[in-house]
N, C-alpha and C positions, 0 to 999 in steps of 0.2 A: 739356592734358597728355595724353600717350599713355596709353590704358588699360593696366592691368597685364596683362590677359590676352594682349595682343599681345606684350609683353615676355616673358611666360612661354612662349608658343609659339615665339618666336625662340630662346630659350634651349634649349628641347627640341630644336629642329632643330640647333643648334650643338653640343650635347653628346651627341647620339645617342639621344634619346628621353626620355620622362618618368622611366623607371626609372633610367637612367644619371644624369640630373640629380638625382633624389632622393638618390642615394648621395653626392652632393657637398655636401649641405646640412648645416650645423653642428647639433650637439645643443643643445637648449634645455631648461633645467632650471626647475623650479617655484620659486616664492618660498619655499616651505617647505624645499626642498632647499638653496637658496642660504643660508637662515638657519642651516642646520645646519653650514655651513662655518666653521671657526674662523678667527680673524683672522690667524693665522700663515700660512695658505694664501693669503690675499689679499695679504699683504705679500710673500710669495714670488713670487706671480704679477706683482705690480707691478714687483718688482726684475727678474724675468726679462724682461718686456716692455721695460723701460727699457734693459737691456743689449742686447736684440735690435735695438732701434731703430738703424738706420743701420749695422748690423754683420752679420756672417755668422751666421745663426741656429744652424747646426750646431755652431759653435765654442762658443756659449753652452750649447747642449744637452750637448755633450761635457763641459763643466766644471761642469754644474749640481750634481752631487753635492757638489763642493767648495764651491760657494756655500752649499748647505744646511748644510754642516759648519761653515764659518767664521762664519756668522751664527746658529749654534745652533738651526737650524730656523725662524728668523724670528719668534720671539715678540715682538710689539711692545713689551711691557713691559720686556723685557730689552734689546732693541736701543736703546731711547731712553736707556738708562743707560750706553751705551758712551762711554768718555772720548775726548777728541780724540786722545790718543796711540794708543788702540786703533783708532780710525778710520784714522789714518795708517798703522798696520801693515797693516790690511785693504787699503788702497789700494795698498800695495806688495807684497801677497802674490802670488807667482807662480802659486799654485793657481787663482786666479780671474783675470778680465780686469781688468787694472790701469788702469782708467779712473777717475781720482780724482773727477771731477764726478759720475759715475754712482754711485760708492760713497757719495758725500756725500748722495745723494738718499734713501738707505734710512732714515736716522734721521727726517727730517721726514715721510716717509710713515708710519713707525711712529707718530709723534705724531698724525698725521691719523687713523689708525685708532683710536687710543685716544680721541681726541675724539669720533669718531662712536660708539664703544662707550658712552660716557657719555650721549650724546644719544639713541641708538636701540637700544642693547643689543649690536649687532654690526654690522660692515660688511655682511655678507651680508643681514641683516634690512633694513638701510638701502636697499641697492640693489634688493632684492626688492620693497620697498614703493613705490619711486619709480614714478610713472606712466609707462607706455610712451609716451604721447603727448607727453611732454616729455623725451625722452632727451637732447636737447642741453643741457637744464638740468643733468642729471647729469654730462655731460661737463664742463660749465663748473665745477661744484662740485669735481670731481676736479682740474681744472687749477688752480683758484684756491687750494684748500686743501692740495693735495698738491704734490709736487715732480717735475717732468719727466713729468707725466701729461697734457700737452696733445697736440694733433694727433691722430694715430691711436693713440697709446699707451694712453690711458685706455679708449677703446672696445675695443681688443684685450684689455686686462685683463678687461673685462666679458665679451666673447665667449668667451675661453679658459676662464673660470669657468662658462660656461653661461648667463649672463644674456642674455636676448633683447635684441639691439641691432643696429642697422645700423652699418657702418663706412664712412666716406667715403674709400674708396680711389680711386686714379686711374681704375680701371675703372668704379666706381660713379659717379664724377663724369661720365665720358663717357656713361654710360647716362642719367643725369639730364639732361644737356645735349641728348642726342638726343631725349629724351621731351618737351623743351620748357621745362625749368627755366632760369631766367635767373640762372645762376651762372658764376663764373669757373673757370679750370682748377685753382685751388688755393683753394677756398672756405674762409673762416675767420672772416669777420665775422658779427656777430649776425644781420644781415638774411639773409645767405645760409644760415646754419645753421637759422634759423627756417623759411625757405622749404623747405629739404631735409626738415626734420621734417614740415612740412605735406604734402609730396608723399608721404612714407612713410606718414603717417597715412591719406591718401586711398587709397593702394595697399593698405594693411592692411584698410581698410573694404571695398574691392572684393573682395579675395581671401580674407580671413580667415586669411591666413598669418602666421607670426611675422615680426617685423622682420628677424631674422637670415636667414631664408630669402629674404625679398624682396630683401635686400641681395646675397646670394650669387647669386640668380637674375638680378638686374640685371647683375652683373659677368659672368655666364656667357652673357649674351645678345649679347655683342659679337663682331664678327669679329676673328680673330687676324691680325695683320700678319706 
């Protein structure tokens, strides 16, 4: 595998130097800070990322205050009590994006958060304690127990909340392939995800950088067509 310092140098060259690259790196929050986040904020972020997936993000952003309003601020305990009739009305509400399947994901994700709260105290505490060297295991848990949190959606939820994580974007895939990783253009199987985790673990050991920073630097190291 290509050493990470070579990828870092290439990213600095592409982006105009170390200072310019540093300004592009995502914020990473501590496990204590994540544990302080209430579960309504995690449900809100899950919902936001689900609606952004495959859609124009600025439209979701423009309507987000309405989402917060119609879902009462996303308290999981209240959301799980919504009746089928209330869900139907939400799915037809013109104030938000009327995608029924995505609206239907909110309740099972609220139930997921409530289950995690029973097991671990809160979702923020749960993700903060999860080992960095097995992030793909966390992705799998979110996909298996939540709704529509597979692919890049679950990792984007974590990244947006400040949890240190890599995201397997197309640019990151290209960087990994260039570095020598034996993965396809759309890696999703257990073997490929475990291999990606192993590469990021190795680059983390080499650089001492957060996984979020390694991921962004990897994407920034590519030539633009």
